[in-house]
DOTI-573954 format. One record per residue (C-alpha): residue in one letter; residue number from 1; y, z, x. Coordinates in Angstrom, 3 decimals, decimal comma. Layout:
N
[atom "A"; NUM; [Y; Z; X]]
...
END
This chain:
345
[atom "M"; 1; [16,229; 19,054; -72,741]]
[atom "T"; 2; [13,956; 22,075; -72,397]]
[atom "G"; 3; [13,499; 23,507; -68,994]]
[atom "M"; 4; [16,988; 22,656; -67,830]]
[atom "V"; 5; [19,445; 25,342; -66,772]]
[atom "A"; 6; [23,099; 24,914; -67,700]]
[atom "E"; 7; [25,560; 24,773; -64,798]]
[atom "P"; 8; [27,402; 28,116; -64,671]]
[atom "R"; 9; [31,026; 27,915; -65,720]]
[atom "P"; 10; [33,770; 29,639; -63,801]]
[atom "V"; 11; [34,891; 32,900; -65,419]]
[atom "S"; 12; [38,635; 33,443; -65,475]]
[atom "V"; 13; [40,813; 36,393; -66,445]]
[atom "R"; 14; [44,433; 35,773; -67,288]]
[atom "S"; 15; [47,289; 38,057; -67,942]]
[atom "T"; 16; [48,252; 38,788; -71,545]]
[atom "V"; 17; [51,302; 40,932; -70,915]]
[atom "P"; 18; [54,360; 39,988; -73,068]]
[atom "R"; 19; [56,754; 41,135; -70,320]]
[atom "P"; 20; [56,473; 41,639; -66,544]]
[atom "L"; 21; [54,637; 44,549; -65,046]]
[atom "P"; 22; [57,713; 46,352; -63,570]]
[atom "V"; 23; [56,467; 46,822; -59,996]]
[atom "T"; 24; [57,962; 45,668; -56,695]]
[atom "V"; 25; [56,979; 45,313; -53,087]]
[atom "S"; 26; [59,282; 47,938; -51,522]]
[atom "G"; 27; [57,854; 47,830; -47,988]]
[atom "S"; 28; [55,539; 45,708; -45,869]]
[atom "S"; 29; [54,190; 45,526; -42,323]]
[atom "V"; 30; [51,565; 43,786; -40,237]]
[atom "H"; 31; [49,443; 45,144; -37,352]]
[atom "L"; 32; [47,958; 42,734; -34,865]]
[atom "P"; 33; [45,483; 43,622; -32,149]]
[atom "A"; 34; [46,720; 43,052; -28,586]]
[atom "T"; 35; [44,019; 40,638; -27,427]]
[atom "V"; 36; [44,790; 36,937; -27,996]]
[atom "V"; 37; [41,991; 34,343; -28,006]]
[atom "T"; 38; [43,087; 30,720; -27,561]]
[atom "N"; 39; [41,203; 27,594; -28,526]]
[atom "D"; 40; [40,635; 26,868; -24,856]]
[atom "E"; 41; [38,896; 30,180; -24,455]]
[atom "L"; 42; [36,543; 29,416; -27,369]]
[atom "T"; 43; [35,445; 26,175; -25,763]]
[atom "R"; 44; [33,800; 28,170; -22,974]]
[atom "T"; 45; [31,106; 29,426; -25,345]]
[atom "L"; 46; [31,152; 26,930; -28,236]]
[atom "D"; 47; [30,290; 23,244; -28,201]]
[atom "T"; 48; [33,765; 22,113; -29,282]]
[atom "S"; 49; [37,202; 21,215; -27,895]]
[atom "A"; 50; [40,630; 22,705; -28,335]]
[atom "E"; 51; [41,847; 19,432; -29,917]]
[atom "W"; 52; [38,908; 19,461; -32,427]]
[atom "I"; 53; [39,672; 23,042; -33,479]]
[atom "L"; 54; [43,378; 22,296; -33,977]]
[atom "S"; 55; [42,808; 19,089; -35,937]]
[atom "R"; 56; [40,159; 20,614; -38,224]]
[atom "T"; 57; [41,801; 24,027; -38,791]]
[atom "G"; 58; [45,431; 24,053; -37,654]]
[atom "I"; 59; [44,629; 27,177; -35,631]]
[atom "R"; 60; [45,865; 27,538; -32,042]]
[atom "E"; 61; [44,992; 31,176; -31,360]]
[atom "R"; 62; [43,803; 34,335; -33,048]]
[atom "R"; 63; [43,650; 38,096; -32,357]]
[atom "R"; 64; [40,593; 40,194; -31,502]]
[atom "L"; 65; [40,233; 43,936; -32,110]]
[atom "A"; 66; [39,227; 46,019; -29,094]]
[atom "P"; 67; [35,518; 46,967; -29,116]]
[atom "D"; 68; [36,242; 50,683; -29,438]]
[atom "L"; 69; [38,432; 50,289; -32,560]]
[atom "A"; 70; [37,599; 49,598; -36,204]]
[atom "V"; 71; [39,325; 48,353; -39,363]]
[atom "S"; 72; [40,596; 51,840; -40,242]]
[atom "D"; 73; [42,471; 51,939; -36,903]]
[atom "M"; 74; [44,323; 48,745; -37,821]]
[atom "C"; 75; [45,126; 50,147; -41,226]]
[atom "V"; 76; [46,463; 53,415; -39,820]]
[atom "A"; 77; [48,611; 51,401; -37,373]]
[atom "A"; 78; [49,987; 49,176; -40,173]]
[atom "A"; 79; [50,867; 51,940; -42,645]]
[atom "P"; 80; [53,891; 53,726; -41,089]]
[atom "A"; 81; [56,294; 50,760; -40,936]]
[atom "A"; 82; [55,601; 49,763; -44,517]]
[atom "L"; 83; [56,097; 53,350; -45,722]]
[atom "A"; 84; [59,312; 53,724; -43,718]]
[atom "E"; 85; [60,799; 50,569; -45,202]]
[atom "A"; 86; [59,939; 51,746; -48,691]]
[atom "G"; 87; [61,379; 55,198; -48,024]]
[atom "I"; 88; [58,115; 56,779; -49,075]]
[atom "S"; 89; [56,406; 59,610; -47,231]]
[atom "P"; 90; [52,591; 59,637; -47,054]]
[atom "G"; 91; [52,500; 62,766; -49,175]]
[atom "E"; 92; [54,212; 60,912; -52,026]]
[atom "L"; 93; [51,502; 58,244; -52,339]]
[atom "D"; 94; [49,436; 58,367; -55,500]]
[atom "A"; 95; [46,752; 55,956; -54,190]]
[atom "V"; 96; [45,698; 54,272; -50,996]]
[atom "I"; 97; [43,767; 51,045; -51,577]]
[atom "I"; 98; [42,020; 49,383; -48,666]]
[atom "A"; 99; [41,020; 45,719; -49,184]]
[atom "S"; 100; [38,395; 44,751; -46,576]]
[atom "Y"; 101; [34,927; 43,184; -46,422]]
[atom "T"; 102; [34,614; 44,474; -42,814]]
[atom "Y"; 103; [34,972; 48,169; -43,638]]
[atom "D"; 104; [34,195; 50,752; -40,925]]
[atom "Q"; 105; [30,753; 51,656; -42,353]]
[atom "P"; 106; [28,966; 51,671; -45,736]]
[atom "L"; 107; [29,706; 55,382; -46,196]]
[atom "P"; 108; [32,039; 57,256; -46,210]]
[atom "S"; 109; [34,972; 55,330; -47,686]]
[atom "T"; 110; [37,315; 53,524; -45,293]]
[atom "A"; 111; [40,189; 54,250; -47,738]]
[atom "L"; 112; [39,343; 57,952; -47,461]]
[atom "M"; 113; [39,443; 57,753; -43,696]]
[atom "V"; 114; [42,807; 56,062; -43,747]]
[atom "K"; 115; [44,453; 58,341; -46,277]]
[atom "E"; 116; [43,329; 61,441; -44,328]]
[atom "R"; 117; [44,643; 60,072; -41,032]]
[atom "I"; 118; [48,075; 59,103; -42,377]]
[atom "G"; 119; [48,543; 62,350; -44,278]]
[atom "A"; 120; [48,351; 60,966; -47,823]]
[atom "H"; 121; [46,444; 64,051; -48,946]]
[atom "R"; 122; [47,060; 63,766; -52,692]]
[atom "A"; 123; [46,363; 60,009; -52,894]]
[atom "L"; 124; [43,355; 58,546; -54,626]]
[atom "P"; 125; [41,303; 56,536; -52,045]]
[atom "I"; 126; [39,988; 53,172; -53,348]]
[atom "D"; 127; [38,026; 50,467; -51,494]]
[atom "I"; 128; [38,017; 46,820; -52,601]]
[atom "T"; 129; [35,319; 45,089; -50,626]]
[atom "Q"; 130; [33,324; 42,186; -51,991]]
[atom "A"; 131; [35,872; 39,536; -52,963]]
[atom "A"; 132; [36,346; 38,847; -49,234]]
[atom "C"; 133; [39,612; 36,949; -48,681]]
[atom "A"; 134; [40,661; 37,631; -52,301]]
[atom "N"; 135; [40,276; 41,389; -51,868]]
[atom "G"; 136; [43,971; 41,853; -51,270]]
[atom "L"; 137; [45,006; 40,228; -54,528]]
[atom "Q"; 138; [42,542; 42,360; -56,567]]
[atom "A"; 139; [43,915; 45,432; -54,809]]
[atom "I"; 140; [47,497; 44,541; -55,670]]
[atom "L"; 141; [46,614; 43,927; -59,331]]
[atom "L"; 142; [44,825; 47,261; -59,491]]
[atom "A"; 143; [47,821; 48,989; -57,851]]
[atom "A"; 144; [50,146; 47,414; -60,383]]
[atom "H"; 145; [48,107; 48,768; -63,260]]
[atom "L"; 146; [47,949; 52,237; -61,722]]
[atom "L"; 147; [51,725; 52,170; -61,550]]
[atom "Q"; 148; [51,844; 51,513; -65,314]]
[atom "V"; 149; [49,798; 54,607; -66,054]]
[atom "S"; 150; [50,901; 57,490; -63,872]]
[atom "A"; 151; [51,313; 56,394; -60,251]]
[atom "R"; 152; [54,777; 56,023; -58,678]]
[atom "A"; 153; [53,860; 54,685; -55,242]]
[atom "V"; 154; [50,707; 52,930; -54,040]]
[atom "L"; 155; [49,859; 51,816; -50,495]]
[atom "V"; 156; [47,712; 48,629; -50,332]]
[atom "I"; 157; [46,376; 47,642; -46,934]]
[atom "A"; 158; [44,474; 44,345; -46,581]]
[atom "A"; 159; [42,624; 44,271; -43,297]]
[atom "D"; 160; [39,660; 42,501; -41,754]]
[atom "C"; 161; [37,891; 42,400; -38,417]]
[atom "A"; 162; [35,841; 39,240; -38,930]]
[atom "S"; 163; [35,132; 39,056; -35,215]]
[atom "R"; 164; [32,481; 41,724; -35,836]]
[atom "V"; 165; [30,580; 39,563; -38,336]]
[atom "T"; 166; [31,107; 36,117; -36,773]]
[atom "D"; 167; [28,188; 34,610; -34,912]]
[atom "P"; 168; [29,499; 33,744; -31,420]]
[atom "R"; 169; [27,004; 30,832; -31,307]]
[atom "N"; 170; [28,140; 29,236; -34,573]]
[atom "R"; 171; [30,952; 26,677; -34,267]]
[atom "T"; 172; [31,526; 26,528; -38,011]]
[atom "T"; 173; [32,600; 30,135; -38,279]]
[atom "G"; 174; [33,405; 30,884; -34,649]]
[atom "V"; 175; [36,665; 28,968; -34,555]]
[atom "F"; 176; [38,288; 30,264; -37,748]]
[atom "F"; 177; [38,604; 34,014; -37,851]]
[atom "G"; 178; [41,119; 36,480; -36,484]]
[atom "D"; 179; [41,610; 40,242; -36,881]]
[atom "A"; 180; [44,690; 41,746; -38,567]]
[atom "A"; 181; [45,967; 44,276; -41,104]]
[atom "G"; 182; [48,772; 43,814; -43,595]]
[atom "A"; 183; [50,287; 46,698; -45,524]]
[atom "I"; 184; [52,499; 46,741; -48,607]]
[atom "V"; 185; [53,946; 49,597; -50,642]]
[atom "L"; 186; [54,183; 48,988; -54,363]]
[atom "T"; 187; [56,552; 51,075; -56,481]]
[atom "R"; 188; [58,019; 50,940; -59,957]]
[atom "T"; 189; [61,165; 48,958; -60,593]]
[atom "D"; 190; [63,812; 49,225; -63,303]]
[atom "T"; 191; [65,267; 45,762; -62,649]]
[atom "P"; 192; [65,047; 43,798; -65,866]]
[atom "E"; 193; [62,587; 40,834; -65,845]]
[atom "A"; 194; [61,362; 41,718; -62,312]]
[atom "G"; 195; [57,794; 42,474; -61,367]]
[atom "I"; 196; [54,466; 40,683; -61,855]]
[atom "L"; 197; [55,181; 37,974; -64,400]]
[atom "A"; 198; [51,594; 36,786; -64,822]]
[atom "W"; 199; [48,251; 36,419; -63,088]]
[atom "D"; 200; [45,091; 34,366; -63,136]]
[atom "F"; 201; [41,761; 35,407; -61,635]]
[atom "G"; 202; [38,510; 33,455; -61,663]]
[atom "S"; 203; [35,005; 33,524; -60,265]]
[atom "Q"; 204; [31,849; 31,454; -59,996]]
[atom "L"; 205; [28,726; 32,673; -58,267]]
[atom "S"; 206; [27,928; 30,862; -55,049]]
[atom "H"; 207; [26,086; 31,832; -51,853]]
[atom "S"; 208; [27,990; 29,203; -49,820]]
[atom "V"; 209; [29,754; 32,005; -47,951]]
[atom "E"; 210; [27,591; 35,082; -47,389]]
[atom "I"; 211; [26,307; 37,833; -45,158]]
[atom "R"; 212; [22,674; 37,991; -46,177]]
[atom "A"; 213; [21,395; 41,215; -44,591]]
[atom "G"; 214; [22,387; 44,879; -44,671]]
[atom "G"; 215; [22,184; 45,527; -48,419]]
[atom "S"; 216; [19,440; 46,629; -50,790]]
[atom "R"; 217; [17,941; 43,134; -51,133]]
[atom "L"; 218; [17,515; 42,544; -47,409]]
[atom "P"; 219; [17,843; 45,911; -45,647]]
[atom "T"; 220; [18,522; 46,034; -41,950]]
[atom "S"; 221; [15,439; 45,652; -39,775]]
[atom "E"; 222; [14,499; 44,401; -36,373]]
[atom "Q"; 223; [13,687; 41,045; -38,027]]
[atom "T"; 224; [17,043; 40,655; -39,791]]
[atom "V"; 225; [18,806; 41,351; -36,545]]
[atom "A"; 226; [16,601; 38,906; -34,617]]
[atom "D"; 227; [17,247; 36,289; -37,271]]
[atom "R"; 228; [21,028; 36,869; -37,020]]
[atom "E"; 229; [21,184; 37,556; -40,780]]
[atom "H"; 230; [24,019; 40,057; -40,367]]
[atom "Y"; 231; [26,486; 37,336; -39,368]]
[atom "L"; 232; [28,679; 35,433; -41,766]]
[atom "R"; 233; [27,351; 32,072; -42,920]]
[atom "M"; 234; [29,650; 29,446; -44,411]]
[atom "D"; 235; [29,222; 26,013; -45,956]]
[atom "G"; 236; [32,457; 24,390; -44,925]]
[atom "R"; 237; [32,261; 21,503; -47,410]]
[atom "A"; 238; [31,707; 23,893; -50,313]]
[atom "V"; 239; [34,670; 26,048; -49,219]]
[atom "W"; 240; [36,914; 22,947; -48,968]]
[atom "D"; 241; [35,868; 21,573; -52,406]]
[atom "T"; 242; [36,273; 24,947; -54,147]]
[atom "A"; 243; [39,498; 25,972; -52,482]]
[atom "T"; 244; [41,276; 22,679; -52,953]]
[atom "S"; 245; [40,399; 22,597; -56,637]]
[atom "C"; 246; [40,528; 26,280; -57,692]]
[atom "L"; 247; [43,722; 27,337; -55,856]]
[atom "P"; 248; [45,946; 24,717; -57,531]]
[atom "Q"; 249; [44,297; 25,323; -60,912]]
[atom "S"; 250; [44,806; 29,057; -60,638]]
[atom "I"; 251; [48,416; 28,669; -59,502]]
[atom "R"; 252; [49,211; 26,373; -62,415]]
[atom "A"; 253; [47,542; 28,803; -64,859]]
[atom "A"; 254; [49,471; 31,813; -63,606]]
[atom "V"; 255; [52,783; 30,028; -63,431]]
[atom "G"; 256; [52,332; 28,520; -66,880]]
[atom "R"; 257; [51,477; 31,961; -68,274]]
[atom "A"; 258; [54,769; 33,183; -66,813]]
[atom "G"; 259; [56,595; 30,498; -68,745]]
[atom "L"; 260; [57,581; 28,634; -65,569]]
[atom "A"; 261; [56,913; 25,318; -63,955]]
[atom "V"; 262; [55,367; 25,114; -60,479]]
[atom "T"; 263; [58,654; 23,674; -59,214]]
[atom "D"; 264; [60,394; 26,925; -60,325]]
[atom "I"; 265; [58,498; 28,950; -57,723]]
[atom "D"; 266; [60,550; 29,655; -54,605]]
[atom "H"; 267; [57,814; 30,870; -52,264]]
[atom "F"; 268; [54,071; 30,200; -52,047]]
[atom "F"; 269; [52,096; 32,793; -50,071]]
[atom "L"; 270; [48,679; 31,207; -49,920]]
[atom "H"; 271; [45,361; 32,145; -48,395]]
[atom "Q"; 272; [45,640; 31,581; -44,656]]
[atom "A"; 273; [42,235; 29,989; -44,070]]
[atom "N"; 274; [42,717; 26,451; -42,910]]
[atom "L"; 275; [45,964; 24,466; -42,571]]
[atom "N"; 276; [44,372; 21,393; -44,067]]
[atom "I"; 277; [43,438; 23,344; -47,211]]
[atom "L"; 278; [47,019; 24,558; -47,527]]
[atom "I"; 279; [48,345; 21,032; -47,137]]
[atom "A"; 280; [45,918; 19,654; -49,667]]
[atom "A"; 281; [46,676; 22,419; -52,221]]
[atom "M"; 282; [50,453; 21,993; -51,858]]
[atom "A"; 283; [50,122; 18,202; -52,147]]
[atom "E"; 284; [48,088; 18,629; -55,335]]
[atom "L"; 285; [50,865; 20,859; -56,691]]
[atom "E"; 286; [53,521; 18,340; -55,544]]
[atom "V"; 287; [55,419; 21,070; -53,734]]
[atom "P"; 288; [56,829; 20,635; -50,189]]
[atom "M"; 289; [55,012; 22,545; -47,443]]
[atom "W"; 290; [58,197; 24,340; -46,341]]
[atom "R"; 291; [57,828; 26,574; -49,376]]
[atom "A"; 292; [54,479; 27,876; -48,060]]
[atom "P"; 293; [54,843; 29,972; -44,855]]
[atom "V"; 294; [52,028; 29,446; -42,356]]
[atom "T"; 295; [50,692; 32,297; -40,164]]
[atom "L"; 296; [47,171; 31,015; -39,557]]
[atom "D"; 297; [48,271; 28,811; -36,628]]
[atom "M"; 298; [48,757; 31,886; -34,447]]
[atom "L"; 299; [46,516; 34,373; -36,283]]
[atom "G"; 300; [43,589; 32,408; -37,606]]
[atom "N"; 301; [41,907; 33,270; -40,880]]
[atom "T"; 302; [42,557; 37,017; -41,168]]
[atom "G"; 303; [40,600; 37,359; -44,376]]
[atom "S"; 304; [42,030; 39,864; -46,853]]
[atom "A"; 305; [45,139; 40,200; -44,720]]
[atom "G"; 306; [46,116; 36,555; -44,811]]
[atom "V"; 307; [48,419; 36,401; -47,798]]
[atom "V"; 308; [50,067; 39,652; -46,746]]
[atom "T"; 309; [50,829; 38,269; -43,258]]
[atom "A"; 310; [52,658; 35,332; -44,892]]
[atom "L"; 311; [54,538; 37,602; -47,360]]
[atom "H"; 312; [55,556; 39,971; -44,597]]
[atom "Q"; 313; [56,818; 37,127; -42,387]]
[atom "A"; 314; [59,092; 35,950; -45,181]]
[atom "R"; 315; [60,296; 39,464; -45,927]]
[atom "S"; 316; [61,000; 40,192; -42,246]]
[atom "E"; 317; [63,090; 36,999; -42,030]]
[atom "N"; 318; [65,033; 37,992; -45,215]]
[atom "L"; 319; [63,907; 34,819; -46,996]]
[atom "I"; 320; [63,154; 36,503; -50,340]]
[atom "N"; 321; [66,265; 37,234; -52,414]]
[atom "A"; 322; [66,756; 39,132; -55,644]]
[atom "G"; 323; [65,639; 37,007; -58,561]]
[atom "D"; 324; [63,410; 34,794; -56,420]]
[atom "T"; 325; [60,008; 33,880; -57,792]]
[atom "F"; 326; [56,971; 33,935; -55,526]]
[atom "L"; 327; [53,234; 33,891; -55,827]]
[atom "L"; 328; [50,252; 35,111; -53,874]]
[atom "S"; 329; [47,071; 32,981; -54,186]]
[atom "A"; 330; [43,732; 33,258; -52,382]]
[atom "I"; 331; [40,062; 32,471; -52,634]]
[atom "G"; 332; [37,165; 34,452; -51,211]]
[atom "A"; 333; [33,407; 34,434; -50,925]]
[atom "G"; 334; [31,499; 34,601; -54,136]]
[atom "F"; 335; [33,441; 32,517; -55,061]]
[atom "Q"; 336; [36,320; 34,684; -56,346]]
[atom "W"; 337; [39,932; 33,565; -56,506]]
[atom "G"; 338; [43,247; 34,633; -58,007]]
[atom "T"; 339; [47,009; 34,218; -58,245]]
[atom "L"; 340; [49,752; 36,746; -58,826]]
[atom "C"; 341; [53,216; 35,531; -59,883]]
[atom "F"; 342; [56,198; 37,793; -59,075]]
[atom "R"; 343; [59,938; 37,871; -59,619]]
[atom "Q"; 344; [61,722; 39,795; -56,919]]
[atom "A"; 345; [63,685; 42,838; -58,018]]
END
């Protein structure tokens, strides 16, 4: 019929490589701010209960960054341990990629601030900002491709300080978010059949999760501040519906492209947003929950850093062995989502 607009279809990008991208995670670390905020503390300012928060989110506590610090400070704190584990000095880095939607300021680059402070003077600074909680996956994929061209070592830091963009009056967003930074060092590997086996990325435009003001469409003004337009807004039902459908679909697509079955995957490092979403996604995949480490219970939704916190926890507990397969999968505002499927070197 004339006058009707077709529903937009999700756009997906899948890997077409005939063999793995030969890269490996050679070091990882996580930095957490010192301040802990429990559910009980949130009930003092929000119309909710600790039991409601736990049942709806699976979150017990989260971290808050000190008021005098910024995302770059968390990134600088996270970098040294990851570099030390990888045996890479800052001066050997070819690129520093910062994945964050809560960057220090619009200009200059947060990645540039971080690379200068850690002494990575020859590294290319790159910021990945507007895929929100999926920023980290896009950064890792970009790093992997840089390693195929000329780079030999890339530092990726996924970090967010959502406490700075969360409306303290809003129960929907106020209970979810925590602040953290997760760093990984990606290097080349010569191990046969190891590396990134496949990937799947998708997107579909939605304003269900957004920060409306502060850009060229709605510049900062006294009115935008008064209307609280600089805070994150989120339609919880839309997030649930999209995440519980797109994450399993993306995982199946990436795993299938790798020539594997979902049951062949040893570890699932999923977006740490909401425990109920994780449970629903794993149930849809018919995979037991013990294969998907959970960090959100003590950290909350740490945005871009979420999947890295889960990966680092498994690495620090020596749970990933040579030859293991694992995947990283997340969805962010936009909506944008993606999955990377690895075999450990």
